[in-house]
N, C-alpha and C positions, 0 to 999 in steps of 0.2 A: 090630361083629360081623356076620359073614356067616351069616345064618340062612335056612333054607328056600330055598336056591338049587337051581335045577334041576341035576340031575347032569350033563346034557349041555350046560349053559350055561357058558361060560367068561368070566371077567372079564378085560377088556382094558384095560390102563392105557397111555395115550398121553402121552408126554413131548414138550413143545414146546421146542425150543432156539432162542434168539434169536441172530441174527448180529450182528456188530459194527456194521453199518450201521443197525440198528434201535434202538440205544440212545438214551435221552433223548428229547427232544422234537424231532422233525424229523430225527432221525438225523444224518448228516454234513453236512446242508445249512448249518447254522449255521457250521460250520468254513470252508466255501467263502466264505460272506458275510464272515466276519471276515477271511479272507485278502485278499479284494478291498478291504475297507476299509483294511487296513494298507498295501496297495500304493498305493491312492489317496493316503493320508496321506504316504507316502514320496515320491511324485511331487510333491506340493504343496511339501514342504520342499526338494526338489531344484530346483524352479522358483524359489522364493524365494531360494535360495542363488545361483543363476545370475544373477538380477536384481541382487542386491547386488554380485556380482563385476563385472558389466557396468558398474554405476554407478562403481565405483572405477576401472575402466579408462578410463571416459569422462573422469573428472577428471584422470587422468595424461596422457591424450591432449591435453586442453586446455592443461595446463601445458607440454607438450613442443612444442606447435604454435609456428610461427614468430611470435615476438612475443607469445606467450601469457603472460598474467599472471593473478593472482587477481582483478584488477579488470576483466577483459575482459567485454564484454556478450555479444552474440549470436555473432559470428564464424561465421555460417552454421549454428549449432546451435540446437536447441530449448531452451527454458529448463528447468532442473532440475525446478521445480515452481512453480506460481503463488503458493504460500504459503511458499516456502523449504524447507529440508531437513526440517522437521517435517511437511510435507505439509498444512498447514492455514493458512488466512488469519487464524486467531484465535490470539493469543499465549496460551500456557497460564499465563503468570505473571499474577497479579492486578494490575490497574492501580489505584493509589490515586486517589480522586476529587479530592483537593485537595493533592497533593504528598506527599512522604515524611513519615511520622510516626515518633515514637519507638516502639520495640517495647514489648510488655507488661512484659518483664523490666526495661527501663530505667524505665518508668513506675512500677513497683512498688518498685524498689530505689532510685530516685533517681540511678542511674548515667547518665552522659552518653555518648551514642554519637557516632561521628565525624559531622562536619557533613554534612548531607544537602543536596539541591538547595535553593538559596535561603537557606541558613543564613548569616546575617551580610551578606546582600546589601543594599546601600543605594543608592538613586537620589535625585537632587536634586529631581525633580519627578514629577508623575503624567502629564503629557502632553508629548510632544516634538514641536516644530514647526519651529523655526528651524534654520539650518545649524549653529550652535554646539550646539544640543540634540542633533542627530543625530551630531555628532562625539563628544559625551560618551557617547551610547548605543553608538556603534561601539567605543569603547575598552572598555566593559564586556563586550560580546559577545566581543571578541578575547581578553580576559583569561579568560573562561570556556572558550574553545577551547584556550587554552594549558594550563589545568588538566587537561584530559583528553588532552593530547598531540596536538591537532589544529590547532596554530597555523598550520601550512603549508597546511591545507585550508580556511581561512576567509579570505575577502576581502570588504571592505565598500566600497560606493560611495554617496556622498551625491548624490541626484538631486532635481530639483524636486518629485518625487512623494513622496519620503521616503527612508528608508535601505534600500539594497539589500544584502542579506547573501547572499553566495554560499558555499555549503558544498559543495566539489567534490572529486573524486578527484584523486590525483596518481599519478605512475608508481610510487611506492613504497607508497602506502596508499590503499585504497578506503573507501567509506562504507557500501556494501551488500554482501551476499553475492552471488556470481556469478549473474547472470541472475534474481535474485529480488528481492522487495520487503522482505526481512528485513534491517534495519540490523545492522551489526556492533556489537560491544560498546562500542567507543569512541564511535561515533556515537549510540548509544542513551543513553549517559551525557551526551553534550553536549546532546542534545535535552531530556533531563530537567532539566539545569541551566538551559536557556533558558526552561523553563516558568514559573518564578517571576518572571522579568523581565517577562513579559507579564501576569502577575497584578498587578504593581505599577504598570503604566502603562495608560493608556486607549487608546493607539493600536491600531488594527486592522491586520491584515496579510493579505497574500496568500501562499499556499504554492504554489510552482510546481516541478514535477518535470521534469528534462531528461535525455536520454540522448545517447550518441554516435550516429554515423551507421551503425554496423554493424547489419545486419539479421538477422532470424531466417530459418531455412531455409524455413519454410512462409510463403509470401507471400499466402495466400488472405485474403479480407477478414474471415473469422471467426477467424483464427489469432491466437495470442498475439503481440503486436507491441511495438514501442517505445512506441506510444501507450498500450497497456495497462500496460507496465512503468513508464513515467513517472508515470501516474496513480496506480498502486498505491503507488509510492514516496512520492509527495506525501501520500497518505492515511496511510501508515505514519508519516511525519514528524509529521503532525497528532496521531496517537494517542499518540506518545511525548512530545510537547509537553504534551498534556493530562495524561499520567501525571506530569509534573513539576509540575503545578499551574496550567497556563494555563487561563483560563476559556474556555468554548466560544464566547462572544460575541466573543472576540478575533479569530477567523478570519472574514474576509469572503468568501474564495474559495479553493478548492483546485483547481489546474489541472495537467494533464499536457500538455506540449508536444512530447514525443518528441524528435526531433533537428532541429526546425525553427528553433531559435535558438541556434546554437553560439557560445560566447565565443571560440573559436579557429577562425574560418572558414577559415583556411589549411589546417587539418588537422582535419576534422570528426570523425575517429575518435580524436582526442586524449583523454587521460584527464580533463582539466579540463572537457570538455563534459558529462561525467556529473556531475550536481550537483542539489542541492535549493536553491532560492532562497526567501528570506523578504523580501518587500517591506513594510517597516514604513511605513505610510501616514501622511501628514499628515491633519488633520481634513477639510480641503477635498477632498482627493483621495479619501478614503474615502467622503465623501458623494456625490461625482460617480459613483463606481463603483456604489454602492448604488442611485442613481437610474437608472443606465444599465440595470440588470437588474430593477429593482423597478417598482412601479406609480408612474407620474408623478404628482406632486403640484402642479406648477406648469404652467400652460398659456401658450402664446405665440401671438398671432394671426399667421396666415400673411401678411396684408396690413396695411399701415400705416393709420393713421387718415385720411390724406388721400386714400385710394383708395375710390371709391364703387362698391359692388357691387349697387346697386338697378337694376332694369330700367326704362327709359323707357316712357311710356304709348304706346298705339297711334298717336295723332295725331302724336306726335313722330317715331315710326318712319316714318310715311308721308311726312312732310316731309323727313326725311333721305334717303329713297329718291328723292324727286323731285329733290332737289339733285344727287344722284349721277347721275341719268338725264340731267338737263340738261347736266351737265359732260361727259358722254360724247358728246353730240350735236355 
């Protein structure tokens, strides 16, 4: 109620109207920020799409290049990734610690699964030493290679040091993905099948990685090179052998030799030069290599027992000097 208002006084009512720019918190500023965020997100997706397209073009260019195949190494290009297409050096599939086992379903129901690595494998002895022993072991390894369709990729040589097993590329079939240390499916299966063999025998082995002579574009000393590739492939082979059940003590040494030891020296870029070698050692050779890089346990005198290293006394030295002086006069 308006009571006791002065007659000359007027009541003024002021209405305040808000513009559209003053609505909410901060007005239209949040809209500008949201638009910038959407633009940045769209740009990110565009860059990722362009990178994926460029990778596909790179693969097509590799296959169309002169003599290009799926088993080419560098050919003047950088590797796709140090860890394969997945972009990681760690395989996302879990590796069993002691070979393949039956699944929970089979264990609970009693159903049998297809034979896994090592199922039904029989060897005549626990240690292979002689030429006849190595010949028997060679036949076993070749049979396992034939089971996975890699009979043309496996070659064995019996040497005085032991059995040399060459698992190499051919013009039709490679062992690893292009320029990476990730084995293809058949080679992974072969390595896992070989794992139980080394679980059943006492022989130790060397794992050696080799590449062809084709080099990568970046030749700087810190760049990814055939030395890196051969070493990583040898380590990858060790990992899958362990996945098949090979004990860790079976491996004496893992080595990468790059392109320094081609088996086809007339054509150092040939496919067979790209390989993984397993040298299954005799007991004596394994001991010699272990002693070569380990702490020596036996000592050998530098001089024989008939050589005297004691110094003569001073009187004998003076007499010797006198004899030499008289001889010179």
